C-alpha positions in Angstrom: -26.3 101.8 -27.0 -23.6 101.6 -24.5 -23.1 99.3 -21.9 -21.5 100.1 -18.6 -20.2 96.9 -17.2 -18.3 96.4 -14.0 -15.0 95.0 -14.2 -14.7 90.9 -13.8 -15.0 90.0 -10.2 -17.7 92.4 -9.0 -20.7 90.5 -9.6 -24.3 91.7 -9.4 -26.7 90.6 -6.6 -30.0 89.1 -7.5 -32.7 88.5 -5.1 -36.1 86.9 -5.4 -39.0 87.0 -3.0 -42.3 85.1 -3.0 -45.5 86.0 -1.8 -48.4 83.4 -1.8 -51.6 85.3 -2.7 -53.9 82.3 -3.2 -53.4 78.7 -3.7 -54.3 77.8 -7.3 -54.5 73.8 -7.9 -52.4 73.5 -10.8 -49.4 74.6 -8.8 -49.9 72.0 -6.3 -52.1 70.8 -3.8 -50.1 71.1 -0.5 -48.0 73.6 1.1 -45.0 70.6 0.2 -45.9 71.1 -3.5 -45.5 74.8 -3.5 -42.1 74.6 -1.6 -40.9 72.2 -4.4 -42.0 74.5 -7.1 -40.3 77.6 -5.2 -37.2 75.5 -5.0 -37.1 74.5 -8.7 -38.1 77.8 -9.9 -35.0 79.3 -7.6 -32.7 76.6 -9.0 -33.9 77.3 -12.8 -33.2 81.3 -12.2 -29.7 80.6 -10.8 -28.9 78.1 -13.9 -30.0 80.8 -16.2 -28.0 83.5 -14.5 -24.9 81.2 -14.5 -25.5 80.8 -18.2 -25.8 84.5 -18.6 -22.9 85.4 -16.8 -20.6 82.6 -18.4 -21.8 83.9 -21.6 -21.4 87.4 -21.1 -17.7 86.6 -19.8 -16.6 84.6 -22.8 -18.0 87.3 -25.3 -15.4 88.6 -27.3 -14.8 92.5 -26.7 -16.8 94.9 -28.6 
C-alpha cells in the first residue's frame, strides 16, 4: 500500500455538520444540553485530529 501524502504545510480541511433528527433524552433534556454535547464532540474531534497530525509529522520516513 502506498500513501500519497501532501508536503508539510498544505494540511487538510475537515468539516463536520450536525442535523438534529430527533431528541433522545440520553443526549440531554434541553437545547443547551445538545449545544454543550455538540461543542464537546467538536473539541474531541479537533483534539484527535491534532494528535493524529502530530503523530504523522513525527513518524520516521518509510
